[in-house]
N, C-alpha and C positions, 0 to 999 in steps of 0.2 A: 423744281426749283427755279428760280427767278433768273431772268438773264444777268450776266454781270453788269456791273454799274458801267454807263457809257464813260468812255474817258472825256475829259473835261475841255480839252483843246476842240476848236471849232473844225469842221470838216469842210474843207473845200469842194465845191462843185467838180464833178468829173476831173477833164483831163487839165493839168498844168497848163500855163500860157506857153512855156518854154519845155523843153525836154528835161527830165529830170534824172539823174543818174542814181541809180540803186545796186547794192551787192546782194547776191541771195550764196548763202552757203548750203551745199547740198552734197550728199554721197550718191553715187550709181546714177547719175542723171538720165541715163538712157534706158533705166528699168521701167516697167508699168506704174510703179509707186508714184512717180513725179509726172506721170502723163499730162493731167490736168495743165499743170505749169508749163511744161514743153509745150502743149498745144495752144495755151494762151500767147506763149512767145512765137511760135512757127506760124500761125494763123494770122498774125500782126495787131492782135488786141490789145498786148501791152504797147506797142508802139503808138497805136491808135491813141490810147489813155496818156500818151506823152512821158513813156518810161523808156529808158535805154538801160539795159540791166548787163552788169558785169557778173559772170558765174566765177563762184568759188567750189571747185571740186574739190571734193574732200575722198579719205578713203572709210570714213564711216560717219555715222550720224552723230556720234559723241564728238568725232575731230569736227564737224560743222559746228556744234555748240561753241567749241573752243574757240573757233574764228571768230563767232559773235562776240563770245565773252572780251577777247582780247582785241576788238575794234577793227577786224580785218574784214568783217560783213554786217550789212545792216540787218538782215534778215536771215531765217534758217528755214529750209524746208525739211520736214522731217516728222519724227512720232510725237503726237501730243503728247505722249507720256514724259519726254525731255521737258514740255513745257511746265509739267506738275512739278518735275524734280526741282525746276529753277526757282520755286518760290521762296527759296532759302533768304535770310535776310542779307541785302546787297546784291542778288540776282533776281529782280523784279521782270519776269517775261509775261509775256501774255500771246496766246495764239489768236489769229484774227480771222481765218480763213478756213474751213475744213475740207480736205479734198478727197478722205476715203473714210468709210462707217466700218471696214474690217481691216485686219493689218497685211492682207494681202502675201503672207507669208507661208510656207510651205516647209518641211522637214522631212528628209529622207535618206535612206541608207544607200550607200553605194551597192551596185547590182553584186559585187564579189563578196561584200560582207553579209547581205541580205541572203544570200544562197547559203550559206552556212548557218543561218540564226531560224531555229523553229519557234522559240518564244523570247519575250523580251529580257527576260531573266538571264539570259545567256550574253547578253551584250557587256561583255568585261571589257575595262579599259578603254570604253568607245572615244575615238578622236573624232570631234564633232565641230565642223568648220563653221564659223560665224563672220560676221564683218568686224565686229570688234567687241571686247568687254563693255558692258554699260550699253549696247545698241538694242534695238528692237528686235535684232535676232538674236541675240543672246538672251533677252527677257520671254521672249517664245520657247527657246530650247529649254531654259528652267522650269516655263510653266509645263511643258511635255513631262520633263522628268517627273516632276512633283505628281502630275496626273497620272501617270503609269506605273508610280510605285517603286521607280528604281532610286537606288540610293545615290545621294548626291555625287560621290567619288567614285561613279563609275563611268564618270564622263571627265574627259580631259578636253577643254575649250580650244580651238585653234584658231586665231584671228588672222582672217584672208584679205579684209579690207572690202572694198564695195565694186573692186575691178573685175569685170568678166574674165579677163584672161587669168588672173589670178586665181579666180574660183575654177576655172575649168583645169589649169595646170595642176593645183592642188588634187583635184578629184583622180584626174588621170596619172599622178605620178604616186599615189596611194597615200599621200600626205593625211587624208582625212578617210574616217570610215561613214560620216555621216555628214549631213549639209543642211544647215537652216537659212534661207535666203528668200528671196523674191523673185518673180517672173519679169522677164520671159525665161532668166536662166534656168530655174528650176525644171518649167515647163519643157525647154529644149533637152535635158538630161533625161527629163521623164520619157520624152519622145524617142530619144535615141538608145533607151534601155539601159542607160547608165546609172540612173537612179529608180529606186523604188521608194514614193511616197508614203509614209506611214503616218501623218497627220498633216492637215494643212487648214488654215483659216483665210483662204481665197474671197470667199464667199460670204454676203451677210448670213445665209442659214447655218454655214459651218461656225462662224462668229458666235452665232446665238447659241449652237449647241455647246461651244467651249468654254464661253464666256458669259452666258447667261442673256446676250443681248447682243445690237449692233454697238460697235466700240470706236471712238473717235481715235483714229489713226494719224494717216498722213495729213498733215497742214502745214500752215505758214505761221510761225510767231516771231517775235520780236522784242526788245527790250521796251518797257514801258516808254521809258525818255525819249527812244525814236519815234513811236507811235504817238507822243504828246507834240514831239517837236516837228515831226513831218506825216502828219495825217493825211494830206492830200496826196503823197506818194503811197501811203499804205491803202487810201481808198481806190487809188487807181490800178495797182496792183491788185486788190481783191476783185474790182470790177472785170478786169482782165480774165481772171481766173474763174470766176462765176459765169461769164461770157461762155468760155472753153468749156465749162461743165455743162451749160446749156447746149451747148454743141454736140457734146459727146453723146448724149441722151438719143439720137437721131442719126448720128453719122453712120455710113455705111462703110464696108471692108474698102471700096475704092477712095473715099473720103478718106479715111485712115492712113492708108498708104501714101496718099498723096502730100498729107501734112506731118507726117513723123519721119524725121531723117532715116536714110534706108539703114546707116549703120546700127540703128536701135533693132533691125530685125533679124541681127545674129545669123545673116547670109540665108534666112528661110523666110519669106512672106507668109506661107500658109502657118507656120509654127507660130509667128508672132501674132497672126490673126486667131489662132486656137488660144493662146495665153491669154489675150485679152478678153476672149469671151468668157473665161474661168473669173475673171474678178471683175467684169463689166459692172455689176450688179451692185458692188460694193463702192462705187464712187457715190461721193455727193451729189444729190439733185441740185443744189442751190448755194452751198457754202458754209450754210450756218449750221452751229453747234446744236444739236438737238439733245434733250434732256436724256433718254436712253442712253444713247452714244457716250456722253458725260459720264452720267453713273456708273455705266460698265468700265469704263477707263478707269474711273477711280476705284472700283472695287477689285480690278486686276491687279492694280498697283499697290494696293494694300496686301492683297495675297504674296505678291512678288517680295515687299519689305517684311512679312510676317509679323505685320500690326492691324490695327483695327482701323477703320476710316480715316480717323483723325478727325482735325477741324475740318468741317466742310468750307469755310471760307477760304481754303486754300483752293478749292475748287472753283470756288467763285471768281478768284483773282488771277485765274490761271488761263481766261478766255473773255473774249468780247465779241458780240454779233453785230456790234455797230456798225461795221463796214460792209459785212454780209448783206445785213438787210436793207440798208441803202441801196447797194448795187442790184439786188434783188426787184427792188421797188422801180428803179430806172429802169432795168432790161427786162422787166416782166418775166422773169422767168420762174 
């Protein structure tokens, strides 16, 4: 499939003359899901590109979408599938830099629930914690339910938001029997023997097994109107993220710990680094949306919606490689 048609507005060369202010909505900013964006900020790459970022922290990816739609955020950092869903009339959005090629999600049973279950058919009235309905955690949990042949009504979804403290409290209070979430939270609970992982798509290989290929996942996306009106800001942001992706390829443990805020570690540096190693190969190498990752995301969404793939033009309209390719050429990534 050919790359999406380039946006018509001209792109300014690298950094703007004066600092530009942009707002980015996202959920669970301290998780590994957003690591390339966090690194771009922490390493000073966004500042070097002339950007000043206002963070709009949200409880879920779906809430981040709402913040963008209401004009309270310029850009969303979240799941590519949202960009696909936002192709309906009046909601023209486009993803412009890819951060991960696997969902980086895991699903596990609490240890007390797992201890009494010998086969999945025994999971009656399962209370499954997710960030929110219509979120990537919700979609992943639905996919697992279909894959193992459980009836849809066996699961009661419990919305927990993206806060680490909310997730931990729900787990320990017995408010949920299972959890679908990102790392390092899931890895932490797994290491503490509070959760038994039953399925995960943290890595490229596991994404290929579950979905049939790499899958366009964490990315930055915005309204077409914003990309056309402020292409220089979009280019600067993309260049910062692509540079961070390049840095991440070779960064060692000391580099990571020096660059990531300590509160992201959940009080355990070794645990955080272990969680990172599980997802590390899933990060994009250069920010470019590849054909396989796009097609896999398209098929996975069709399966979720219970329909055929529909009009392929919807996929073409949902992304652009214009900014990532320019950043790749400039930075020699």
